[in-house]
GUZA-337328 format. One record per atom (N, C-alpha, C): x, y, z; residue in one letter. Coordinates in steps of 0.05 Angstrom, whole numbers, padded with zeros to 5 digits, always signed. Layout:
residues N
XYZA/...
//
This chain:
residues 182
-00652+03802-00243M/-00676+03814-00234M/-00673+03829-00207M/-00648+03837-00201D/-00644+03852-00176D/-00663+03875-00174D/-00676+03877-00151E/-00694+03899-00144E/-00715+03904-00165E/-00726+03883-00178F/-00747+03885-00197F/-00773+03895-00183F/-00777+03885-00158F/-00799+03893-00141F/-00790+03912-00120F/-00806+03932-00113D/-00800+03949-00090D/-00803+03934-00064D/-00825+03920-00061C/-00832+03906-00036C/-00845+03880-00043C/-00838+03859-00028A/-00851+03833-00031A/-00859+03823-00003A/-00881+03809-00002I/-00891+03797+00023I/-00894+03767+00019I/-00884+03752+00038A/-00887+03723+00038A/-00898+03715+00065A/-00920+03700+00065D/-00933+03693+00090D/-00928+03663+00095D/-00930+03655+00120E/-00927+03627+00129E/-00900+03616+00120E/-00879+03631+00123V/-00853+03624+00113V/-00841+03599+00127V/-00850+03593+00151Y/-00840+03569+00164Y/-00846+03544+00148Y/-00866+03545+00131E/-00873+03522+00114E/-00852+03518+00092E/-00834+03537+00088L/-00814+03535+00067L/-00787+03526+00078L/-00787+03512+00100K/-00762+03504+00112K/-00748+03481+00098K/-00761+03467+00080G/-00749+03445+00066G/-00726+03453+00048G/-00709+03434+00043G/-00684+03439+00027G/-00689+03448-00001G/-00693+03430-00019D/-00696+03436-00047D/-00724+03433-00056D/-00741+03452-00048T/-00770+03451-00056T/-00776+03474-00075T/-00796+03471-00092A/-00803+03491-00111A/-00812+03517-00097A/-00828+03514-00076Q/-00838+03538-00061Q/-00815+03552-00047Q/-00797+03537-00035G/-00774+03548-00021G/-00756+03563-00041G/-00751+03550-00064N/-00734+03563-00084N/-00748+03589-00095N/-00775+03588-00097A/-00789+03612-00106A/-00785+03635-00085A/-00785+03629-00060L/-00779+03649-00039L/-00752+03661-00044L/-00732+03645-00049G/-00705+03655-00054G/-00704+03673-00078G/-00718+03666-00099T/-00719+03682-00123T/-00734+03709-00118T/-00756+03707-00103L/-00771+03731-00096L/-00753+03750-00078L/-00740+03739-00059A/-00723+03755-00041A/-00700+03768-00057A/-00689+03754-00076A/-00668+03766-00092A/-00678+03787-00112A/-00704+03787-00117S/-00716+03805-00137S/-00729+03829-00124S/-00729+03831-00098A/-00743+03853-00084A/-00724+03870-00068A/-00729+03896-00069R/-00713+03915-00053R/-00717+03910-00023R/-00743+03905-00016H/-00750+03899+00012H/-00768+03875+00011H/-00764+03857+00031I/-00782+03834+00033I/-00791+03831+00062I/-00816+03827+00065A/-00828+03822+00092A/-00836+03793+00091A/-00824+03777+00108V/-00832+03749+00111V/-00847+03747+00137V/-00870+03734+00136L/-00887+03733+00159L/-00891+03704+00168L/-00892+03701+00194T/-00898+03674+00205T/-00907+03677+00234T/-00924+03660+00242G/-00932+03659+00270G/-00916+03637+00284G/-00902+03621+00269T/-00887+03598+00279T/-00858+03601+00270T/-00842+03614+00286L/-00814+03619+00278L/-00798+03593+00277L/-00801+03578+00298L/-00787+03552+00300L/-00807+03530+00306L/-00804+03508+00293G/-00821+03485+00299G/-00807+03468+00321G/-00787+03479+00334G/-00774+03464+00355G/-00744+03459+00350G/-00736+03460+00324Y/-00708+03454+00317Y/-00695+03478+00304Y/-00671+03484+00311A/-00657+03507+00300A/-00652+03504+00270A/-00646+03480+00261D/-00640+03476+00233D/-00663+03481+00214D/-00687+03484+00226E/-00710+03491+00209E/-00708+03519+00197E/-00691+03536+00209L/-00687+03563+00199L/-00665+03564+00178L/-00648+03543+00176F/-00625+03544+00158F/-00632+03551+00130F/-00650+03536+00117N/-00657+03541+00089N/-00671+03568+00085N/-00687+03576+00104I/-00701+03602+00102I/-00680+03624+00104I/-00661+03622+00123L/-00640+03643+00125L/-00623+03643+00100L/-00617+03620+00089F/-00601+03618+00064F/-00615+03632+00041F/-00641+03628+00039R/-00657+03639+00017R/-00659+03670+00020R/-00661+03679+00044L/-00663+03708+00049L/-00637+03723+00048L/-00615+03709+00053G/-00589+03722+00053G/-00566+03702+00050G/-00564+03691+00026A/-00543+03671+00021A/-00515+03682+00026A/-00510+03707+00019S/-00483+03718+00023S/-00476+03719+00052S/-00495+03726+00069R/-00490+03727+00098R/-00484+03699+00109R/-00499+03679+00100M/-00494+03651+00109M/-00467+03642+00100M/-00459+03648+00075L/-00433+03641+00065L/-00411+03655+00081L/-00415+03680+00087E/-00395+03695+00104E/-00392+03682+00131E/-00413+03671+00142E/-00412+03657+00168E/-00399+03630+00166E/-00393+03621+00141G/-00379+03596+00137G/-00397+03572+00132G/-00423+03577+00126F/-00442+03555+00121F/-00445+03551+00091F/-00442+03527+00082E/-00447+03521+00053E/-00476+03511+00051E/-00487+03514+00027Y/-00514+03504+00022Y/-00514+03474+00021Y/-00533+03461+00033G/-00535+03432+00032G/-00532+03419+00059G/-00530+03393+00059E/-00529+03377+00084E/-00505+03385+00102E/-00482+03390+00090A/-00458+03397+00106A/-00463+03423+00120A/-00476+03442+00107G/-00482+03468+00120G/-00503+03465+00142G/-00523+03448+00137V/-00544+03444+00157V/-00531+03431+00182V/-00513+03412+00177R/-00499+03398+00200R/-00483+03418+00216R/-00467+03435+00202A/-00450+03455+00216A/-00468+03475+00231A/-00490+03484+00218F/-00508+03503+00231F/-00520+03491+00256F/-00528+03465+00254T/-00540+03452+00277T/-00520+03448+00300T/-00495+03443+00293E/-00475+03440+00314E/-00471+03466+00330E/-00474+03489+00316I/-00470+03515+00330I/-00496+03524+00343I/-00519+03523+00329Y/-00543+03536+00338Y/-00565+03516+00348Y/-00561+03491+00343G/-00581+03471+00351G/-00573+03457+00376G/-00587+03435+00381L/-00581+03419+00405L/-00577+03391+00396L/-00553+03381+00401L/-00546+03353+00394L/-00540+03338+00420L/-00549+03314+00422E/-00543+03297+00445E/-00526+03274+00436E/-00504+03270+00450K/-00485+03249+00442K/-00487+03226+00462K/-00491+03202+00451F/-00492+03177+00467F/-00468+03160+00460F/-00455+03150+00481T/-00433+03131+00476T/-00439+03106+00492T/-00440+03084+00478V/-00446+03058+00490V/-00421+03041+00488V/-00412+03031+00511I/-00389+03014+00512I/-00398+02986+00520I/-00396+02967+00501E/-00404+02940+00506E/-00379+02924+00514E/-00381+02908+00535P/-00358+02893+00544P/-00348+02873+00523P/-00323+02867+00525A/-00311+02848+00506A/-00324+02820+00509A/-00327+02806+00487D/-00338+02779+00488D/-00318+02759+00500D/-00292+02764+00496N/-00272+02747+00508N/-00248+02763+00515N/-00229+02751+00527A/-00205+02765+00537A/-00187+02774+00514A/-00191+02763+00490C/-00173+02770+00468C/-00183+02794+00451C/-00208+02804+00456S/-00218+02826+00440S/-00223+02850+00457S/-00224+02873+00444E/-00229+02898+00458E/-00259+02903+00460E/-00266+02920+00478A/-00295+02928+00480A/-00304+02943+00456A/-00329+02940+00449R/-00340+02954+00426R/-00352+02981+00435R/-00344+03002+00423V/-00353+03029+00430V/-00370+03040+00407V/-00395+03047+00413T/-00413+03058+00393T/-00421+03086+00402T/-00417+03106+00385T/-00425+03133+00391T/-00447+03141+00372T/-00468+03152+00383R/-00491+03160+00367R/-00499+03189+00374R/-00505+03205+00354V/-00513+03233+00359V/-00542+03236+00352V/-00557+03247+00370R/-00586+03250+00366R/-00593+03280+00365R/-00609+03287+00346H/-00618+03314+00341H/-00641+03319+00361H/-00639+03339+00377R/-00659+03345+00398R/-00673+03372+00392R/-00697+03376+00402P/-00710+03402+00399P/-00695+03423+00415P/-00693+03447+00404G/-00680+03469+00418G/-00664+03486+00399G/-00659+03511+00408A/-00643+03530+00393A/-00627+03547+00412A/-00603+03553+00404S/-00585+03569+00420S/-00594+03599+00419S/-00592+03613+00441P/-00598+03642+00441P/-00580+03657+00421P/-00557+03645+00415L/-00539+03658+00395L/-00552+03661+00368L/-00570+03642+00361L/-00584+03644+00336L/-00599+03670+00333L/-00611+03679+00354F/-00625+03705+00354F/-00606+03728+00351F/-00585+03727+00367G/-00565+03749+00366G/-00550+03751+00339G/-00543+03728+00328H/-00527+03728+00303H/-00544+03733+00278H/-00569+03724+00278F/-00585+03726+00253F/-00611+03741+00256F/-00627+03733+00276L/-00655+03742+00276L/-00659+03771+00285L/-00643+03781+00304M/-00646+03808+00313M/-00640+03829+00291M/-00621+03823+00274S/-00615+03841+00252S/-00632+03837+00228S/-00645+03814+00226L/-00661+03807+00203L/-00691+03811+00208L/-00699+03809+00233G/-00728+03808+00238G/-00738+03831+00255G/-00764+03835+00252A/-00778+03853+00269A/-00800+03836+00283A/-00799+03835+00309F/-00817+03818+00324F/-00841+03835+00331F/-00862+03832+00316V/-00886+03849+00318V/-00909+03832+00329V/-00922+03843+00349S/-00946+03829+00360S/-00970+03839+00345S/-00992+03825+00347L/-01017+03831+00334L/-01027+03859+00342L/-01023+03866+00367E/-01031+03893+00377E/-01017+03915+00362E/-00993+03911+00353D/-00978+03932+00339D/-00990+03940+00312D/-01004+03921+00299I/-01015+03927+00273I/-01045+03923+00271I/-01059+03920+00294S/-01087+03912+00294S/-01105+03932+00280S/-01098+03958+00280D/-01115+03977+00267D/-01113+03976+00236D/-01093+03962+00226A/-01090+03959+00197A/-01101+03932+00186A/-01110+03915+00204L/-01120+03889+00195L/-01148+03891+00184L/-01155+03873+00166P/-01182+03874+00153P/-01204+03865+00173P/-01228+03871+00166T/-01251+03863+00182T/-01266+03840+00170T/-01253+03822+00157G/-01266+03799+00145G/-01269+03801+00115G/-01264+03825+00104R/-01266+03828+00075R/-01239+03819+00062R/-01240+03815+00036K/-01215+03809+00022K/-01198+03835+00021K/-01173+03831+00021W/-01155+03854+00020W/-01149+03861-00009W/-01149+03887-00014S/-01140+03897-00040S/-01110+03899-00040S/-01099+03902-00064A/-01070+03906-00066A/-01061+03930-00050A/-01077+03951-00050W/-01070+03976-00036W/-01069+03971-00006W/-01086+03954+00005R/-01085+03948+00034R/-01059+03933+00040R/-01051+03915+00023W/-01026+03900+00027W/-01002+03920+00026W/-01003+03938+00007I/-00982+03958+00005I/-00981+03975+00030I/-01004+03983+00039S/-01006+03999+00064S/-00994+03984+00088S/-01000+03958+00090L/-00989+03942+00112L/-00959+03940+00109L/-00950+03936+00084C/-00921+03933+00079C/-00907+03959+00087C/-00918+03982+00081R/-00906+04008+00088R/-00906+04011+00119R/-00927+04002+00132R/-00929+04004+00161R/-00908+03986+00174R/-00905+03962+00164L/-00884+03944+00174L/-00856+03955+00169L/-00852+03968+00146T/-00827+03981+00140T/-00821+04003+00160T/-00841+04019+00167R/-00837+04040+00187R/-00830+04028+00214R/-00844+04007+00222I/-00838+03994+00248I/-00810+03983+00247I/-00802+03970+00225W/-00775+03959+00221W/-00755+03981+00224W/-00759+04004+00211N/-00739+04025+00211N/-00737+04037+00239N/-00759+04039+00254R/-00758+04049+00281R/-00743+04030+00300R/-00748+04004+00297T/-00737+03985+00316T/-00710+03974+00309T/-00701+03978+00284S/-00675+03966+00276S/-00651+03984+00281S/-00656+04007+00292R/-00634+04025+00298R/-00615+04014+00319R/-00627+04000+00338R/-00611+03987+00359R/-00625+03961+00367R/-00610+03941+00374P/-00622+03914+00379P/-00643+03914+00400P/-00640+03929+00421S/-00660+03927+00443S/-00685+03944+00438S/-00685+03960+00417A/-00708+03978+00411A/-00733+03962+00407A/-00731+03939+00394S/-00755+03923+00388S/-00767+03913+00414S/-00751+03905+00433I/-00761+03895+00459I/-00773+03919+00474I/-00760+03942+00474E/-00770+03965+00489E/-00797+03974+00477E/-00799+03975+00450A/-00823+03984+00437A/-00846+03966+00444A/-00841+03940+00444T/-00862+03920+00450T/-00870+03923+00479T/-00851+03927+00497S/-00858+03931+00526S/-00875+03955+00530S/-00868+03978+00517R/-00883+04002+00520R/-00911+03999+00509R/-00914+03986+00486S/-00941+03984+00474S/-00959+03966+00490S/-00948+03946+00503R/-00964+03928+00520R/-00970+03940+00547R/-00953+03959+00556A/-00957+03971+00582A/-00978+03993+00581A/-00981+04006+00557S/-01000+04028+00555S/-01029+04017+00554S/-01048+04032+00565P/-01076+04022+00567P/-01090+04022+00540P/
//
């Protein structure tokens, strides 16, 4: 079903961060079946870098495999070691008697946080960071949206994407200009 759809839109994508879920797998199928896909979310990270792992895998499995990540727990662990924040605790308990060695326990705890490298390696080439002001004139006024309004928004987002994806800093510059103007 490659490129069966011209354009697909998925909203609240952060909710699809789970591993093997029906909705998450549907996103992967939709992404593989569309020439262009716009995934929308107001919550990019819930605090942990590994929350993006499954979403990134569904949107571009070949890229994730090229980066050396396999699908599943081993891939999540490797991804978290590079882009997440892990805290290592080592506890050394003294020996009970002179004839035994001290007991050493090492524990790794998953902490909230994400490396800036995550943005540079994946998100800047994959995402368009659009503020509400950038598309406010295309938003509805409380009525239901027709399919044509969604298509219009998709086209507008595609134009923004094409303008800002030419160079990595363009997105930041465009946002700064739009916020600076009255």
